[in-house]
PyMOL commands that place a pseudoatom at each C-alpha (Angstrom):
pseudoatom trace, name=CA, resn=MET, resi=1, chain=A, elem=C, hetatm=0, pos=[103.905, 177.205, 122.104]
pseudoatom trace, name=CA, resn=SER, resi=2, chain=A, elem=C, hetatm=0, pos=[102.128, 173.873, 121.694]
pseudoatom trace, name=CA, resn=GLN, resi=3, chain=A, elem=C, hetatm=0, pos=[99.807, 173.526, 118.712]
pseudoatom trace, name=CA, resn=GLU, resi=4, chain=A, elem=C, hetatm=0, pos=[98.364, 170.180, 119.765]
pseudoatom trace, name=CA, resn=LYS, resi=5, chain=A, elem=C, hetatm=0, pos=[94.686, 170.219, 120.576]
pseudoatom trace, name=CA, resn=GLU, resi=6, chain=A, elem=C, hetatm=0, pos=[93.058, 168.257, 123.356]
pseudoatom trace, name=CA, resn=LEU, resi=7, chain=A, elem=C, hetatm=0, pos=[92.687, 164.558, 122.536]
pseudoatom trace, name=CA, resn=ASP, resi=8, chain=A, elem=C, hetatm=0, pos=[89.040, 163.498, 122.665]
pseudoatom trace, name=CA, resn=MET, resi=9, chain=A, elem=C, hetatm=0, pos=[88.983, 160.062, 124.271]
pseudoatom trace, name=CA, resn=ILE, resi=10, chain=A, elem=C, hetatm=0, pos=[85.202, 159.660, 123.792]
pseudoatom trace, name=CA, resn=GLU, resi=11, chain=A, elem=C, hetatm=0, pos=[84.639, 160.704, 120.150]
pseudoatom trace, name=CA, resn=ARG, resi=12, chain=A, elem=C, hetatm=0, pos=[87.597, 159.119, 118.353]
pseudoatom trace, name=CA, resn=ASP, resi=13, chain=A, elem=C, hetatm=0, pos=[86.303, 159.617, 114.802]
pseudoatom trace, name=CA, resn=PRO, resi=14, chain=A, elem=C, hetatm=0, pos=[84.948, 163.200, 114.849]
pseudoatom trace, name=CA, resn=ASN, resi=15, chain=A, elem=C, hetatm=0, pos=[85.272, 163.581, 111.061]
pseudoatom trace, name=CA, resn=ARG, resi=16, chain=A, elem=C, hetatm=0, pos=[83.470, 160.284, 110.392]
pseudoatom trace, name=CA, resn=LEU, resi=17, chain=A, elem=C, hetatm=0, pos=[86.385, 158.857, 108.388]
pseudoatom trace, name=CA, resn=ASN, resi=18, chain=A, elem=C, hetatm=0, pos=[85.484, 155.264, 109.216]
pseudoatom trace, name=CA, resn=ASP, resi=19, chain=A, elem=C, hetatm=0, pos=[81.693, 155.207, 109.228]
pseudoatom trace, name=CA, resn=HIS, resi=20, chain=A, elem=C, hetatm=0, pos=[81.863, 152.465, 106.595]
pseudoatom trace, name=CA, resn=VAL, resi=21, chain=A, elem=C, hetatm=0, pos=[83.654, 150.151, 109.062]
pseudoatom trace, name=CA, resn=LYS, resi=22, chain=A, elem=C, hetatm=0, pos=[80.997, 150.198, 111.763]
pseudoatom trace, name=CA, resn=VAL, resi=23, chain=A, elem=C, hetatm=0, pos=[79.962, 146.565, 112.054]
pseudoatom trace, name=CA, resn=ALA, resi=24, chain=A, elem=C, hetatm=0, pos=[77.423, 145.282, 114.527]
pseudoatom trace, name=CA, resn=PHE, resi=25, chain=A, elem=C, hetatm=0, pos=[76.194, 141.738, 115.043]
pseudoatom trace, name=CA, resn=GLU, resi=26, chain=A, elem=C, hetatm=0, pos=[72.948, 142.617, 113.249]
pseudoatom trace, name=CA, resn=ASP, resi=27, chain=A, elem=C, hetatm=0, pos=[74.924, 143.830, 110.204]
pseudoatom trace, name=CA, resn=VAL, resi=28, chain=A, elem=C, hetatm=0, pos=[76.568, 140.420, 109.788]
pseudoatom trace, name=CA, resn=LEU, resi=29, chain=A, elem=C, hetatm=0, pos=[74.290, 137.724, 111.149]
pseudoatom trace, name=CA, resn=ALA, resi=30, chain=A, elem=C, hetatm=0, pos=[70.520, 137.643, 110.839]
pseudoatom trace, name=CA, resn=GLU, resi=31, chain=A, elem=C, hetatm=0, pos=[67.979, 134.854, 111.007]
pseudoatom trace, name=CA, resn=PRO, resi=32, chain=A, elem=C, hetatm=0, pos=[64.899, 135.237, 108.850]
pseudoatom trace, name=CA, resn=ASP, resi=33, chain=A, elem=C, hetatm=0, pos=[61.421, 134.348, 110.079]
pseudoatom trace, name=CA, resn=GLY, resi=34, chain=A, elem=C, hetatm=0, pos=[60.966, 130.608, 110.105]
pseudoatom trace, name=CA, resn=ALA, resi=35, chain=A, elem=C, hetatm=0, pos=[64.668, 129.859, 110.638]
pseudoatom trace, name=CA, resn=HIS, resi=36, chain=A, elem=C, hetatm=0, pos=[65.459, 130.706, 114.227]
pseudoatom trace, name=CA, resn=SER, resi=37, chain=A, elem=C, hetatm=0, pos=[68.053, 128.969, 116.346]
pseudoatom trace, name=CA, resn=ILE, resi=38, chain=A, elem=C, hetatm=0, pos=[67.523, 128.277, 120.025]
pseudoatom trace, name=CA, resn=ASP, resi=39, chain=A, elem=C, hetatm=0, pos=[67.411, 131.535, 122.002]
pseudoatom trace, name=CA, resn=CYS, resi=40, chain=A, elem=C, hetatm=0, pos=[70.444, 130.682, 124.129]
pseudoatom trace, name=CA, resn=VAL, resi=41, chain=A, elem=C, hetatm=0, pos=[72.473, 129.958, 120.950]
pseudoatom trace, name=CA, resn=TRP, resi=42, chain=A, elem=C, hetatm=0, pos=[71.466, 133.304, 119.490]
pseudoatom trace, name=CA, resn=ARG, resi=43, chain=A, elem=C, hetatm=0, pos=[72.392, 135.141, 122.718]
pseudoatom trace, name=CA, resn=CYS, resi=44, chain=A, elem=C, hetatm=0, pos=[75.711, 133.266, 123.003]
pseudoatom trace, name=CA, resn=SER, resi=45, chain=A, elem=C, hetatm=0, pos=[76.448, 133.946, 119.328]
pseudoatom trace, name=CA, resn=TYR, resi=46, chain=A, elem=C, hetatm=0, pos=[75.880, 137.647, 119.960]
pseudoatom trace, name=CA, resn=SER, resi=47, chain=A, elem=C, hetatm=0, pos=[78.275, 137.578, 122.929]
pseudoatom trace, name=CA, resn=CYS, resi=48, chain=A, elem=C, hetatm=0, pos=[80.894, 135.526, 121.075]
pseudoatom trace, name=CA, resn=PHE, resi=49, chain=A, elem=C, hetatm=0, pos=[80.758, 137.802, 118.025]
pseudoatom trace, name=CA, resn=ASN, resi=50, chain=A, elem=C, hetatm=0, pos=[81.203, 140.982, 120.067]
pseudoatom trace, name=CA, resn=CYS, resi=51, chain=A, elem=C, hetatm=0, pos=[83.816, 139.477, 122.383]
pseudoatom trace, name=CA, resn=GLY, resi=52, chain=A, elem=C, hetatm=0, pos=[85.817, 138.082, 119.464]
pseudoatom trace, name=CA, resn=LYS, resi=53, chain=A, elem=C, hetatm=0, pos=[85.619, 141.305, 117.475]
pseudoatom trace, name=CA, resn=ASN, resi=54, chain=A, elem=C, hetatm=0, pos=[86.575, 143.507, 120.432]
pseudoatom trace, name=CA, resn=CYS, resi=55, chain=A, elem=C, hetatm=0, pos=[89.322, 141.240, 121.797]
pseudoatom trace, name=CA, resn=CYS, resi=56, chain=A, elem=C, hetatm=0, pos=[90.901, 140.703, 118.383]
pseudoatom trace, name=CA, resn=TYR, resi=57, chain=A, elem=C, hetatm=0, pos=[90.808, 144.434, 117.598]
pseudoatom trace, name=CA, resn=ARG, resi=58, chain=A, elem=C, hetatm=0, pos=[92.375, 145.299, 120.964]
pseudoatom trace, name=CA, resn=VAL, resi=59, chain=A, elem=C, hetatm=0, pos=[95.131, 142.695, 120.598]
pseudoatom trace, name=CA, resn=MET, resi=60, chain=A, elem=C, hetatm=0, pos=[95.974, 143.871, 117.059]
pseudoatom trace, name=CA, resn=THR, resi=61, chain=A, elem=C, hetatm=0, pos=[95.998, 147.540, 118.058]
pseudoatom trace, name=CA, resn=THR, resi=62, chain=A, elem=C, hetatm=0, pos=[98.094, 146.751, 121.138]
pseudoatom trace, name=CA, resn=LEU, resi=63, chain=A, elem=C, hetatm=0, pos=[100.671, 144.842, 119.091]
pseudoatom trace, name=CA, resn=CYS, resi=64, chain=A, elem=C, hetatm=0, pos=[100.675, 146.974, 115.934]
pseudoatom trace, name=CA, resn=GLY, resi=65, chain=A, elem=C, hetatm=0, pos=[98.896, 150.274, 116.607]
pseudoatom trace, name=CA, resn=LEU, resi=66, chain=A, elem=C, hetatm=0, pos=[101.870, 152.264, 117.890]
pseudoatom trace, name=CA, resn=PHE, resi=67, chain=A, elem=C, hetatm=0, pos=[104.135, 151.147, 115.058]
pseudoatom trace, name=CA, resn=ILE, resi=68, chain=A, elem=C, hetatm=0, pos=[101.506, 151.823, 112.417]
pseudoatom trace, name=CA, resn=ALA, resi=69, chain=A, elem=C, hetatm=0, pos=[100.755, 155.245, 113.923]
pseudoatom trace, name=CA, resn=LEU, resi=70, chain=A, elem=C, hetatm=0, pos=[104.493, 156.024, 113.888]
pseudoatom trace, name=CA, resn=TYR, resi=71, chain=A, elem=C, hetatm=0, pos=[104.713, 154.905, 110.251]
pseudoatom trace, name=CA, resn=TRP, resi=72, chain=A, elem=C, hetatm=0, pos=[101.754, 157.071, 109.182]
pseudoatom trace, name=CA, resn=GLY, resi=73, chain=A, elem=C, hetatm=0, pos=[103.113, 160.037, 111.133]
pseudoatom trace, name=CA, resn=CYS, resi=74, chain=A, elem=C, hetatm=0, pos=[106.429, 159.706, 109.289]
pseudoatom trace, name=CA, resn=GLU, resi=75, chain=A, elem=C, hetatm=0, pos=[104.645, 159.191, 105.961]
pseudoatom trace, name=CA, resn=PHE, resi=76, chain=A, elem=C, hetatm=0, pos=[102.621, 162.386, 106.346]
pseudoatom trace, name=CA, resn=ALA, resi=77, chain=A, elem=C, hetatm=0, pos=[105.731, 164.240, 107.536]
pseudoatom trace, name=CA, resn=MET, resi=78, chain=A, elem=C, hetatm=0, pos=[107.517, 163.162, 104.330]
pseudoatom trace, name=CA, resn=ILE, resi=79, chain=A, elem=C, hetatm=0, pos=[104.526, 164.230, 102.216]
pseudoatom trace, name=CA, resn=THR, resi=80, chain=A, elem=C, hetatm=0, pos=[104.441, 167.602, 103.962]
pseudoatom trace, name=CA, resn=PHE, resi=81, chain=A, elem=C, hetatm=0, pos=[108.204, 167.993, 103.531]
pseudoatom trace, name=CA, resn=ASP, resi=82, chain=A, elem=C, hetatm=0, pos=[107.917, 167.159, 99.831]
pseudoatom trace, name=CA, resn=GLN, resi=83, chain=A, elem=C, hetatm=0, pos=[105.062, 169.601, 99.300]
pseudoatom trace, name=CA, resn=VAL, resi=84, chain=A, elem=C, hetatm=0, pos=[106.714, 172.458, 101.225]
pseudoatom trace, name=CA, resn=TRP, resi=85, chain=A, elem=C, hetatm=0, pos=[110.294, 172.062, 100.048]
pseudoatom trace, name=CA, resn=CYS, resi=86, chain=A, elem=C, hetatm=0, pos=[110.020, 170.455, 96.594]
pseudoatom trace, name=CA, resn=THR, resi=87, chain=A, elem=C, hetatm=0, pos=[106.637, 170.449, 94.876]
pseudoatom trace, name=CA, resn=THR, resi=88, chain=A, elem=C, hetatm=0, pos=[105.391, 173.969, 95.681]
pseudoatom trace, name=CA, resn=PRO, resi=89, chain=A, elem=C, hetatm=0, pos=[108.682, 175.709, 94.729]
pseudoatom trace, name=CA, resn=GLY, resi=90, chain=A, elem=C, hetatm=0, pos=[108.878, 173.554, 91.592]
pseudoatom trace, name=CA, resn=LEU, resi=91, chain=A, elem=C, hetatm=0, pos=[105.348, 174.539, 90.608]
pseudoatom trace, name=CA, resn=ARG, resi=92, chain=A, elem=C, hetatm=0, pos=[106.195, 178.194, 91.248]
pseudoatom trace, name=CA, resn=ILE, resi=93, chain=A, elem=C, hetatm=0, pos=[109.233, 177.972, 88.947]
pseudoatom trace, name=CA, resn=PHE, resi=94, chain=A, elem=C, hetatm=0, pos=[107.119, 176.199, 86.324]
pseudoatom trace, name=CA, resn=SER, resi=95, chain=A, elem=C, hetatm=0, pos=[104.470, 178.925, 86.584]
pseudoatom trace, name=CA, resn=ILE, resi=96, chain=A, elem=C, hetatm=0, pos=[107.077, 181.677, 86.143]
pseudoatom trace, name=CA, resn=TYR, resi=97, chain=A, elem=C, hetatm=0, pos=[108.614, 180.030, 83.075]
pseudoatom trace, name=CA, resn=MET, resi=98, chain=A, elem=C, hetatm=0, pos=[105.241, 179.214, 81.540]
pseudoatom trace, name=CA, resn=GLY, resi=99, chain=A, elem=C, hetatm=0, pos=[104.172, 182.838, 82.041]
pseudoatom trace, name=CA, resn=CYS, resi=100, chain=A, elem=C, hetatm=0, pos=[107.131, 183.905, 79.903]
pseudoatom trace, name=CA, resn=CYS, resi=101, chain=A, elem=C, hetatm=0, pos=[106.348, 181.222, 77.324]
pseudoatom trace, name=CA, resn=GLN, resi=102, chain=A, elem=C, hetatm=0, pos=[102.712, 182.337, 77.267]
pseudoatom trace, name=CA, resn=LYS, resi=103, chain=A, elem=C, hetatm=0, pos=[103.752, 185.945, 76.511]
pseudoatom trace, name=CA, resn=PHE, resi=104, chain=A, elem=C, hetatm=0, pos=[106.191, 184.793, 73.822]
pseudoatom trace, name=CA, resn=PHE, resi=105, chain=A, elem=C, hetatm=0, pos=[103.641, 182.475, 72.184]
pseudoatom trace, name=CA, resn=GLY, resi=106, chain=A, elem=C, hetatm=0, pos=[100.917, 185.139, 72.399]
pseudoatom trace, name=CA, resn=THR, resi=107, chain=A, elem=C, hetatm=0, pos=[103.192, 187.703, 70.739]
pseudoatom trace, name=CA, resn=CYS, resi=108, chain=A, elem=C, hetatm=0, pos=[104.081, 185.263, 67.944]
pseudoatom trace, name=CA, resn=ILE, resi=109, chain=A, elem=C, hetatm=0, pos=[100.395, 184.506, 67.338]
pseudoatom trace, name=CA, resn=THR, resi=110, chain=A, elem=C, hetatm=0, pos=[99.546, 188.213, 67.294]
pseudoatom trace, name=CA, resn=CYS, resi=111, chain=A, elem=C, hetatm=0, pos=[102.392, 189.052, 64.901]
pseudoatom trace, name=CA, resn=PHE, resi=112, chain=A, elem=C, hetatm=0, pos=[102.218, 186.152, 62.475]
pseudoatom trace, name=CA, resn=LEU, resi=113, chain=A, elem=C, hetatm=0, pos=[98.922, 184.300, 62.665]
pseudoatom trace, name=CA, resn=ALA, resi=114, chain=A, elem=C, hetatm=0, pos=[96.494, 187.135, 63.408]
pseudoatom trace, name=CA, resn=PRO, resi=115, chain=A, elem=C, hetatm=0, pos=[97.138, 189.032, 60.119]
pseudoatom trace, name=CA, resn=ILE, resi=116, chain=A, elem=C, hetatm=0, pos=[96.720, 185.803, 58.114]
pseudoatom trace, name=CA, resn=CYS, resi=117, chain=A, elem=C, hetatm=0, pos=[93.462, 184.966, 59.873]
pseudoatom trace, name=CA, resn=GLU, resi=118, chain=A, elem=C, hetatm=0, pos=[92.217, 188.529, 59.439]
pseudoatom trace, name=CA, resn=THR, resi=119, chain=A, elem=C, hetatm=0, pos=[93.038, 188.465, 55.735]
pseudoatom trace, name=CA, resn=CYS, resi=120, chain=A, elem=C, hetatm=0, pos=[91.318, 185.096, 55.257]
pseudoatom trace, name=CA, resn=GLY, resi=121, chain=A, elem=C, hetatm=0, pos=[88.291, 186.415, 57.113]
pseudoatom trace, name=CA, resn=LEU, resi=122, chain=A, elem=C, hetatm=0, pos=[88.089, 189.454, 54.841]
pseudoatom trace, name=CA, resn=LEU, resi=123, chain=A, elem=C, hetatm=0, pos=[88.463, 187.296, 51.719]
pseudoatom trace, name=CA, resn=PHE, resi=124, chain=A, elem=C, hetatm=0, pos=[85.801, 184.810, 52.767]
pseudoatom trace, name=CA, resn=SER, resi=125, chain=A, elem=C, hetatm=0, pos=[83.446, 187.538, 53.943]
pseudoatom trace, name=CA, resn=ARG, resi=126, chain=A, elem=C, hetatm=0, pos=[83.074, 188.693, 50.320]
pseudoatom trace, name=CA, resn=ILE, resi=127, chain=A, elem=C, hetatm=0, pos=[81.770, 185.303, 49.160]
pseudoatom trace, name=CA, resn=LEU, resi=128, chain=A, elem=C, hetatm=0, pos=[78.063, 185.298, 48.460]
pseudoatom trace, name=CA, resn=ILE, resi=129, chain=A, elem=C, hetatm=0, pos=[76.075, 182.106, 48.221]
pseudoatom trace, name=CA, resn=THR, resi=130, chain=A, elem=C, hetatm=0, pos=[72.980, 182.312, 46.099]
pseudoatom trace, name=CA, resn=LYS, resi=131, chain=A, elem=C, hetatm=0, pos=[70.164, 179.834, 45.620]
pseudoatom trace, name=CA, resn=GLN, resi=132, chain=A, elem=C, hetatm=0, pos=[69.583, 178.472, 42.149]
for i in range(1, 132): cmd.bond("trace and resi %d" % i, "trace and resi %d" % (i + 1))
show_as sticks, trace
zoom trace
């Protein structure tokens, strides 16, 4: 039984993990009023920016994307393995032992410290403070 869901080739960031990386020409280059370049330079700059950004991204993902995806897949597999086989059982053992320690410590407090505190409370409750 396959647990893989259909790969969405249109919406590639459905959880909006990389919204902070969205960069458009207008986010990087802008000419204020009174400082405009020639229109053809501005249009060509727009084309060069987008072409450079897209071509460079595609070349880098083509050369490195598969290897990086493989690395991250292995990394998350190791994290999952660690959590399932090491960390969670270790925490369970720790919880069991600490439960016993908690009962032991609570019993000691009840037997030894509670009577002392109760006695001190009774002694100090008899003190009266009067105004002079």
